[in-house]
N, C-alpha and C positions, 0 to 999 in steps of 0.2 A: 505496499500501499503507500503510495506517495502523497502526500501533502500542498498542498502553493500553496507557500504565505501572500497574497497579492502585495504588500506594503511592504517585502524586503524585498523581492526580486530585481535582478540585477537588472539596468535596462538604458539602452543607446537612444542617441535624436532621431527622426524617424530617415530619415538616411543611412542610418548599420538598423533598421529593423529590421532587421534578419536576425539577432542574435537574441534580440528579446522573445524569438518564439520558446517556451517552455515546458510545451505539449504536442505533438503534431501524429496522429495518424492517417491511415486510407480517408478518413472521415469525415472528417477536420480538422482544424490550426488554431494554437491557440497562445496566444503572447500577450506581452505587462507592456503597455503605450503609456510616453511619460513626456508629459510637454509642459516644459519650463512656461511663466509667462510671457505670455506676446503671444504660445509655441501655437504653428501651423501640421494638419497638414495636411497637402494641397490636392483639387477636386482630382478621383480619382476612380477609375470605372471598375466596379466587383462584378465578378463573373460567378462567383458568389451568394449563397447565403451568410447573411455578417450579422454579428452580436457584437455590441460592446455595453458593458458594466463599466460603470464610473465608479470605482474604489474610493476617490478624494477628489473632491474639487466640482470646477463643473465645464460643459465646453459646446458654444455654438453646431450642431451636427446639422450640415449640408447634405437630402437625399434629392440630387433630382432638382427642381428646381423649388421644395420646402425647405424650411429652417427653421431649428427647433433649442429648446435648450436642454438640454441634458445631465441635468444631479446627481451630484453625492445619491448612490443607493440610487439608482434608476438602471431599467435598462432599455435601448432601442434597440429591436428585431428586422431583418430588413432583407428582403431578395430581390438578386444585382439589380444596384442602380449604383447612381454616377457621386459617391461619398463625397466631405471634407468636412475637417472640425480645425475649429482655434479657439482659446483659450486666454482672456487676460488677467488670469490669476494662476492658472496654472493649474494642472490637472492626473490623474493615475489613472488607467482604465485596462480593461482586460478587455481584447477583444476575440474574440469566434469566430476562426470562415467557413461555414460547409458548409462539403459539397451534395448536389443535391446528389438523389437519382439519374443513371444514363440509360 
């Protein structure tokens, strides 16, 4: 059994996001996302279902043409879409990419 502490997992910025993956199998990939104050994730076309859970802080999340504030202890789940996010005060999230059945 493996327990992951989302507050203590080491994470790098968006440019090195590949090292933030802490679990992956054939069905899904899970990573910790840390955005410093003023940090952004640029628009990215996601081809999988995605879930974001805010562990700490808040982000402005954009899905296609919609935007909303995602706060601490809230979760967002979406089908494939164009996604981006930014934060003014900083945030720590868990992101999960879920492959759809083919």
